[in-house]
N, C-alpha and C positions, 0 to 999 in steps of 0.2 A: 802411602795412604793406609795400607792394611796394618802397618806397624802402629799407627795412631789408634786404631781400633783395638789392637792387641794390648796396648798400654792401659786401656780401660778395663782390661781383663774380660773383655767380651770375646772370648776365644771362639765360640761358635759362630758369631757374626763375622769375625775376621776370616775364618775359613770359608764361610759362605760367600763373602765379597770376593775373595780370591777366586773362588769357583766361578762366580758370575763373570769376573774379568776374563777368565780363561775362555768362557763361552763367546765373549765379544771378540777376543783375539782369534779364535778358531773361525768365526764368521768372517773376520777380516782376511784371514789366509785364504778362505774359500772364494772370496770375491776379489782377490788380488790386491787388497789394500796393504796387507802386512805379509812379511815373509815367514813368520813363525809365531807360535804361542809362547811368549816369554815367561808366562806363569809356571811353565813346566820346570824352570830352573829354581823355583821357590819351594820345591818339594822338601819337606823336613825343616824349612826355615821358620815356620810358625810353631808356637807352643801347641802341644796336643790338646784336644778338647777333653776336659775332665769327664771321667765316667760318671753318669748320673743314674741313680736308681729311683724309679718312680714307684710309689706305694701302689699295691694292687691286691685286690681280693681274689684269692685263687681257690677258695673252698666253695663247692656248689651250693651248700645251704645258705651261706652268707651272700653269695652272688644272687640267689633267688630273692633274698630280702632287698638287696640293692635294686634289682629289676622292678620289684613291686613299688619301691619308693619312687623310681623313675616314672613308672606308669601312673602314679598318683600325684606327680609333681604338677602344681598349678602355676604355670608361667606363660610367657608369650609362646604362641604356637610354633614359631620358628625355633625357639630354644628347646621346647619339648620334643620336636621332631629330631633335632640334632642330638639330644640326649638319648633318644630311643634308637637312633641310627648308629651311634658310636659303638656299642657293643656288637652290633651285627656285622659291621665292616672292619672293625679294629685297625683302621689306618692311623697314622700319626695325627694328633690334633690339628696341626697346621695344614695338613692335606685336606682334612674335613672342612676346616674354616674356609679354605680357598677353593673349594669345589665349585665348578662352574657348570651351568646347564648344558653348555655346548659339549662338555666332556661326557655327558650321561645319555645313554640310549635306553630309555625305559622299555621299548619294545624288545630289544635284544637282552635286556636285563644286564647291562654292562656299564661300568664306569671306567673310562680310560684316562688315567692321569699322566700328563706329559712329563718327561724326564726332568725338565727344568724345575718342577715343583717337588721332585723326589730327593731324598737324602743321598741316594746312590747315583743320581743323574740318569737313571734308566726309566723308560716308560713303564707304567704299571697298569695292569688290568685287575679291577675288582669285580668279580661276578656278583650280581645282586640277587639275593634270595627274594622269594615272593613277598616276604614281610618287608624287606627293604624297598622294593618297588612300590608297594602299597603306601609306605610312608612318604616316598618322594612324590608320588602322584597326589597325595593329600596336600602337600605343601606347594605344589606347582602353581595352583591358581593364585597363591599369595606372592610368590617370589619369581615365578617363571618368566615374567616380563623383563626381568633384569639379568645381570651377568652372573651374580653369585646365588648359589642355592641357599646359603645362609648369610644374607647381607647384614651389615651393621644396622641396629635398630635406630640409629641416629641418621644415617645416610645410606642409601642403597648402593652407593658408588664404592664402598669399601666392604670387605668381608667382616663377619662377626669378630668381636674382640677375642684375643687369645685367652682371656680370663673368664669368658662367659660360661663354659662348661664346668670348669673347676669351681666357679662361684656358685653355680647351681648345685653341685655336689656338696659344697660347704653348707648351703642352705638346707639341704636334706639331712645334715648331721654327719657327713663323711669328711673328716679332716684330711689334710694333705698327707698325714702320717698313716692314714687308713687306705685311701684310694684316690687316684687322680685320673684325669681324662686319658693321659698317656698309659696309665695302668691297665686299661682295657686290653692293650696288646699283650701284656704278660698274663692277664686273665685268660685270654683266648689261647695263647701259646701253651700254658700249663694244662688247662682242662681238655683242650683238643687232643693233647698227647696222652696225659696220664689218666683221664677219665673216659674219653670217647675212643681212644686208641687210633686216632687218625695218623696217617703217614707223616713223619717228621719233615720230609722234604717238601710235601705239599703245604704244610703249615709255614715253613720258612719261606717258600715262594710267595704265599699270600701275605706274609709280613713284609715282603719286599726286601728280605735279607739276601745277601750274596750267596747264591747256591751254584755249585759247579758240578759238572758231570765227571765221569771217571777219568776223563782226559784233562781235567782241570779247566775246562772251558765253561764260561758263564752261560747259563740257560737264557733264552730270550723271553720276552714278556708273555708269549703265548704258551710257554711250556706247561704241559699237563693241565691245560685250561678246562677241559671237560671234567676231569677228576676234581679240580679245585671248585668248580661250579657245584658239583654234588656235595662236596665237603661243606661249602658255605650254606647250602640249604639244610643239611643235617644240623649244622651249628645253630641256625636260626630256629629250627624246630625244637632243638634241645633247650634253647633259651626260653622259648614259649612254655615248655614244660616246667622249667625252673620257676618262671614267673607265677605260675598257678600252684606251685608246690608239689607237682606230680612226682618229681624225682627226689623230693625231700621228705614229704609227709605221705605215708602210704594212703592211698585212696581206697576206702572200703565200699563194697557194693551195698546199696540200700536194700534192705529186706522187702520183699513184695508179698 
């Protein structure tokens, strides 16, 4: 079955389907229906997923221009909110599209993404800045009665289309060679490290990349959560400054 998908050169989908099948087999083992997870024998049998590089703006001045374009974007409130939230949380586009209200605790300012939705199959916690919480509270009256935070505009039973955010960026004049929805991850990774001087391990944790301790063990989802929460708030505050040009254009005091 997976070979048929691979033959279409849909390598990412082939690996994902094998991954989902493995989850089914592991459940079957746990419930006594199957003896073992046979997908483990397929390790290395599929063609590797080609490396993809997503265009990203990594210069603060140009990022400020993009943020101002986003704040001036005239579109459906759900799309506008998704656009504004994307740079604040810098999760993968698919994770944002499939965000469900049941995963989000606005009082605790946390978004807990289950492992089944994550690339690395591990649960992931996204601390929400005050700016992110404000955006989500603003959209809640519109979509909070349904499953998805950002439902399809055609039917609330499905999440927002995978092309929605990129289409909005194109509409603002940002081609796929300049910046993409996925590119916000590289934007955050670069500026948090090179401009703000944040700890690289905290950044990698927040990007949901594999991070191991000195003994080679993978950290759990709650690792360094208080420090990550503070970093995410500093990041949101920095984006606010960029949006008004504070870190790009010197603000001069008005003579009295």
